[in-house]
N, C-alpha and C positions, 0 to 999 in steps of 0.2 A: 716375483709378485707382479710384474708387470705382464707376464703372459698369463697369470691368473685373473688379472682384471680384464685383459682381452677376451679370454674364455667367457667370463662373466657377461661382459657387454655383449658378446656374439650370442649367448645363450638367451639374454633378454631380448635382442632384436628378432631372433628366430621365434621366441615365444609370442612376442606382440604380433609378428607377421602372420602367425598361425591362429592365435586366439582371436584376434578382432575379426577377420573375415569369417571364421568359423562361427563365431557368435551371431555375426549379422546374417549369416546363411540360415542358422537355426532359426531366428526370429522371424525372418521374411517367409522361410520356407514353411514354418509352422502356420504363419498368418494365410499363407496361399492354401496350404492343405485343409485349414478349417473353412476357408472360403469356398473350396471345391465341395467340402462336406455339406456345408450349407446350401449350396447350389444343387447339390443331388436331392436333399430333403425338399427344397422348395420345388424342383422340377417334379418330384414325385407328388408333391401335393397339387400342383398345377395339373398333372396328368388326372389324379383321381377326380379333382374338380371339374376337368374337361368332360370325363367320362360320365360324369353324375349329371351335369347341367346337359349334356346330349341326350341322355336317358330321359332327364326330365322333360326336355323338349318334346322328345318322342311320345312319352306318356302324356303330356298336356295336349298335344295335337290330337291323340287317340281320344281322351276324355271330352275334348271339344266337338269332335265328331259326334260322339255318344250323346251329348247334351243337345246338340243341334238337332239330331234324329229324333230324340225323344220329345224335345219342344214341339215338333209337329205332330205329336201323336194326340188324337182327340181326347177330351176329357173323359168321355163315357166308356173308352176302354179300360179304365181302372174298375168298372162295374163287371162282376163275374158274367152277368147277362146283361146285354144291352141292346137297346133299339137305335139304329143308326137312321137318323132322320134325313140322311142324304139318299137313301135306299128307294129303290123304284115300287117296292111292294106297298099296296094299299092296307091300311090297318096296322094292327100291332105285328111287329116282325121281331122276334127275340134271338139274337145270335151270342153265341159264347164269346168272351173276350179272346182276342189273340195272345193274351197274357195267361190264359187259363192253366197253360202246361209249364208256366215259369219263364224266366227271362231267356230270350235266345243269346243275349251276348254274354260271354264267360265271365266279363268284369262285373256284371249286374248280379247282386246278391237276391234282391226282391224288389217289385214294384208294390207300392202301397197307397193307400187313401185314408185321411183322418177328417172326420167331419167335426162340426163345431162341439159335439158332445164329448170329443176325445176318444171316439170309438175308431179303431183301426181296422181297415179292411184290405185283405190282400186278394187280388183277382185270381187265385189259383183254384184249382179243382179239389184240393186236399180237403178243405173243410166242408166243402158242399157235398162232396160225393167220396168219402173215405174209403168206399170199396174199390174205387179205382185206384188207390194209392196203395203202396206198400206199408207195413207198420212203421218201417224207419223214416219214410218220406213223410207220412203224417206226423209222427213224433217230432221231426225237424221242424215241419210246418207250424205245429203248435209252439214249439220253443220260439221260433223267429217271431211270431204273432204276440207272443207274451213280451219279448224284447222291444219290439216295435211300440206295443201298448205303453210301456213305461219309458220311452225314448224321451231324452230331453234335447231339444234343438238350441244349438249355440248360435246366437246371433253375432256375425262378425262386425267388427268395427266398420267396415265398409258395407253393411247390410244393404242388399239391393233387391229384398223381396217385395218392396213396395213400389218399385220403378215402373214405369209403363212402357219402357223401351221393348218393342217386340210384342206387344199386348196383342191378344187376339180376341176380336169381339165378334161373336155369333149372335145372329138374331132369327130367333126360330118363332114358328107360329104357336099359339096356345095347344093346338092339337099335337104339333111335334113334340113339345115339351112334356105333355101329359102321356105321350106314349114311352118317353124316356123314363117317366115316373112309374108307368105301369111295368116296363121290363124289370125294374128295381123291385116291384111288387111280385112280380113272378118268383123272383129270387127269393124274397122273404116268404113266400108261401112254400117254397120247396124246403127252405131251412128252418120253417117254424117260427121264423122271427115277425114281430108285429111291427108294422109301418104306419105311422100317424100320417093323416093328410093335413096340408095345410093350404091356406089360400095361395092362389098363385099371383105374384105380383106381375103386372103388365105395365106397358108404357101406354101412352095415350092412343094408340091405334090398336091396342090388344095384343102387341107382340111381346115375347120374352127375350130378354137380353143376358147373354152369358158371356162374362168377361174371364178369359183365361190368361193370366200373367206368365211370363217366360220362365223357364227353369234357371235357378241360380244355386250355386254350391254352398252348401252349409255343412257344419259337423254335427252328427248325431251322437249323443252319449247313452251307449248302450250298457246293459249289463255285463257284457262280454269285452267291453273296450269301446273306443271311438270308432266310428265309421263315416266315410264320406257320403253325402246324400245331396242329390239335386231336386230340389223343392220348388213348387209353384203353388200359387194361390188360384183358386177357381170361384169365381163369384157367381152363384146361381140364385135363382129367386127363393130357393129354401134354405139358403145360407152359404158360408164359405167353407170350401173344402181345400184341403192340403194335400197335393198329389206329389207323387216323384218317386225316385228308385235310390237304392243305396248301393255303394260300391264295397266290394270285399278286399280289404288290404292284401289279404294273402293271395287273392287271384290277380291282384296287379303285380305283385312281386313275381308270380309264376308266368304271367304274361311277359314281363320284361326278360325273363329268361336268366340262366346260370352267367355270372361275369367274374371277372378277377377277385372281386371282394363282395361281401353280403350286402343286400341293398334292404332297405325297409321304408315303408310308405306310411307316414304318420302325420298329425297335425303339428302346427308350429309350436303349441304348448307343450308338447312331450318330446321335444328334441333331446337326443342323447349328447352329453357334454364332450366335446371335442371331435363330433362326427363332421364328416365333410357333406354340406346340404345344399339342395338347390330348389327354389320354390317352383311348384308345378303349376303354370298357368294362372288362374286367377282363383284356386281352390282354397287358399290359405293353408295347404296342406305341402309338405316337403318330401323329397326324396333324399335319403340320408344313407350315406355308405360308410360302413365299419371298415375303414382303411387302416386300421392300427398294423396289421401285419406288413401292408405294402409300405407305410411310413417307417415301421421298424426295419424292413429290409433296406430301405434307402438310407436310414440312419446307420445301419450296420456298414454298408458301402462307404459312407462318410468316415465312420471310424476307420476303416480298412485303409482309406486313402491317408489318414493322418498316421496310422500305424506304419504303412509302407514308407512313407517320408521319414519317419523316425529311424526305421530301420536302415534306409539308405543312407541317412545322416550319420547313424552310428557306425556303419562300416566305412564310410568316406572319412569322416572325422578320425576314425581309428588308424586307417592308412595314412591320413596326413600327420598324425601325431607319431606314427611310427616313423615316417619319413623325417619329421623333425627331429625326432630322437636319434635317428641314424646321423643326420646332419651334425647334431651336437656331439653324438659320439665320435664322429670323424674329427671334428674340431678338436675334441679332448685328447683323442689319440694323437692327433697331429701335434698338438702342444706338448703331450706327455714324450712322444718320440723325439721332438725338438730339444726338450731338456734332457733326455737321455743321451741324445747324439752330443750335447753340449758337454755333458759329464764324461761321456765317452772320450770325446776329443781331449778334455782336460787330464783323464786319467791316461789315455794313450800317450799323450805328450810326456807325462810323468814316467810312465812305464818305459817309453823309449828313451828319455832323457837320461834317467838313473842308469842304466847299463852302458849308454853311450859315454857318460861321464867317465865311468869307470874303466872302460876299455880306452877312452882317450889318455887318462891320467896314468895307467899301469904300463900302456904301450909307449908312451913318452919316456918313462922311468927306465924301460927297457932299452929303447933305441938310444938314450942319453947316457945309460949305464950308471943310472943314479942309485945310491943305496949300496948296501954290501952285496958282493957277489953271491953269497950264499942265500940271499933272499930272491934271486932272480927266477928260481923255480917257483917260488910262490907266487911272484908277479904273474908268471906265466899262466899258473893255474886260475888265478883271478880273472885274467883276461879270457880264459877259455870259458869259465863259469858264466860272465857277463855276456860272451857271445852266444852261450847256449840259451840264457835267460832271453836275450834280445831275439833270437831265434824262434822261442816259444811264443813270444808276443806277436811277432810278424805272422806266424803259423796261425794264432787264433784269429787273427784280422782277415788272413786270407780264407780262413774255413769260414768266417762270418759272411764273407762276399759270396762264397760257394753256396752257404746255406740260404742266403736270401735269393739267389738264382735258381735254387731248386737243385744245384748240381752237386750237392754232397752225396758221395757214393763209397761204398766199400766192397771189398772182394772176400768174402769169408771163405776159409779153407778149414778142412779136418785138421786138428791138431791137438797137441796135449796143452790143455788150459792152464794146467798148475805150472809147467815149465815156462809158458810163455809169460804168465804173470810174474814169475820169479825172475826172468830176465828183465823185464820192465821196471821192477822194483830196484833190482841192483842197479840199473843204470841211473837211477835217481837217488840212489841211497847215499853217495858221497855229498851232494849238494844239500841234501836234507839233513844228514846228520852233522855237517858243518853249520847248518842253521839252528841246531840243537834239538832235532827231532830224533826219538827212538823209535826206528821201525822194528816191527814184529811180522812175521810172514807164516801163516798157517796154512797149510795144503792137505787136504783129504787124501789119504793113500788110496791107490787104485781107482783114481778119478777116471771115468770114461772119457773118449775124445769129445771134442765140441766143435762147432762151426763158429769161426770168428777170423776176423783180419787182424794180422799180428801187429802192423804199425798204427792202426786205428786202436786197438786195445791198448798199446802203450801211450797213446795220446789220451785216451780217456783216463788212465790211470795216473799220468803226469798231472791233469788237470785236478782230479781227486786229492792227490797227495799235496799239490801246491796249495789248494783250498784248506785242506787239514792243516798245513803248515802255517798258514796265514792267521787262522783262527784259534790256534794254542801258544801264539807267542806270549799272551799274558798268564798262561797257566804253568803251575810248577811241574806237573806231569805232562810232558809233551809227548807221550807215546801214541803212536799210530799204528793200528792193527789191520793188516791186510789178511782176510781169510777166504779162502777157496773152498767151495762145496759143491758135491756132485747131486744130481737129481736124475729122475726118469726121463724128463723130456727137457729140463732146463737146467743150466748150471748157475751158480751164485758166485759173484766176487763182491765181498763186502769190505768196505774202507771206513773204519771207525777212529774217531779221535776223541781226546778228553776236553773239548773246549766246552764253551758256554752253550753249546746246542742252537736249534733254530727255533725261534719264537712261533707259536702256533699261527699268529695272524700274519706271518711273513711267508708262510709255507706254499700259499697259492701263486705268488709271484716268483718262486724260488728258482724256477727254471726258465725265466723270460730273460731274453737278451738286454744287457744294460740295466737291469734292475738289481740295485744294490741296496741294502737297508741303510738308512740315514747314519746309524751308529758305525757302519763300515767306511764311511768316507775317509778315515785316517789310515784305512789299511790300503795296501798297493793291490792292483787288480783292475780288470776293465768290465767286470760283470758279465764276462762271456763264457767262463769255464763250465759252469754248471749246464748252461743251455747248450754249448757245443757238445760237451760229453754226452748228454741224452741224444741229441741228433746222431752223433756217431755210432751210439748203441742201437738206435733203431734203425739206422742204414744196414745194420747186419742181423736184422730180425731180432734184435734184443731190446732191452729197456733199461732205463736208470731211475731208481725211485729213492726217496728218503725213507728209511725203516721207521715204522712207528712203535717199535720195541723200547721198553724203558732203557735208557743209557745215559749216562751223564754228559756225553757229548753228541756228536751227530755221527749217524751211519748211513752211508750210501751204498745202494746194493745194485750192482749190474747184473742182469740177468742175460744169459746166452743160450742159444739151442743147442740140444745135444746133436752129435752127429749120427 
């Protein structure tokens, strides 16, 4: 019981020493792995945001340059045919607008002008001279004109259209303004449009003042979707004109070029949920990136980090638990061997004491001539039997020492197995029959020669016969049968008794040294016989097994190679 308590205590300590650090490592390692996974996702988000902000800054600078350039464009360039009051020519000089062939900048979809009556004018050649344009260009021009005609200007919260910063003030003479109007009349006559004349407002000295506000970014709601537009007001004697140009979002994306993730240029009001965005300058439009794949890849890397830790933990924990199990197994085996050796010491003392007591008693009787003279021969036989028994005990103990050192060897030779078995049985017959055993020996006729060590074979049979004698002491039929059978490659020597047999749950430990069933504690023996017998059989390329055939007792079969 005390040894069991020691084993249980040791197992508990080992379990605690393994489980607590392992659990702590799992908790902290999982937390660190998840922190690394979150860091990977955050780093991916930061990288995407940095790229988007960089592209947004590049686009904002590009749009600002474009706005500044267009802010310097004279207001009369928005007429298809115009008169430049700064020209040197005398009288009316009509020149086509530099915008008549379309926008030179790839980002600009179109330049346009809207008068107070809501009439949209595009300073391009298509409407005026359709024969100079292809059918496709003319159809596209008409479609764009229709869209702009129905466009809605979205005023931002920070609307700057009425601001006076950067306002241009042009002072023209009445003649110069009349020539600008006349240029427009030339256009009207070409296109067949009627143009009404209106009185010209003048200042106190007869001059005409034109005020041109700076361009500011707005959103145009078109039929095809929103578009970014730079708009300005031009205050003229005949009314207020709304001039500007519109940016094509698709052209912006094309100008930005292909990147690691798709980009979209859109107003703030149409943001995609979950997209990474950056505001472009003061346009109230954003550049947004669809970084779902990049973020999903980062999330996958994070999951891989967690999975890698769990695999490492599983393998390491398995190794630790295997090591702990090995330690516990060693502790258990140590305790088991200690118990076995204690039982062996007690059994050995008993086995040695019994024959020594018989030897001492009968040798003293012989030495002192005690008892009847006719009994002296009987006393001598008892002394010889006890000496033989003592010799077998000592031999088994010596063989055990040789077995543990790996020095248990045999020298098999060709011989008549049947004759050798008969000699070994006859040598043990007297003591077995005096113990009440009935021996029966059956040998197949014409048995081929076998390879075996004669002395080792006798030692195996002595152990098997002694084992049979011990386990049939309580039986009425104490018959023990020895049968020798031949085979093509192996010979069999079977020793069968009529004892109680070997229970199935004890068969696994049957051939282990010192393993004796609890119910065998009252029987003499060291628990070495069967283990030594099997080792001796295997030392001569044979084997010893318990037969599984139905039999009232136990049958042990020694197999030996044929010669």
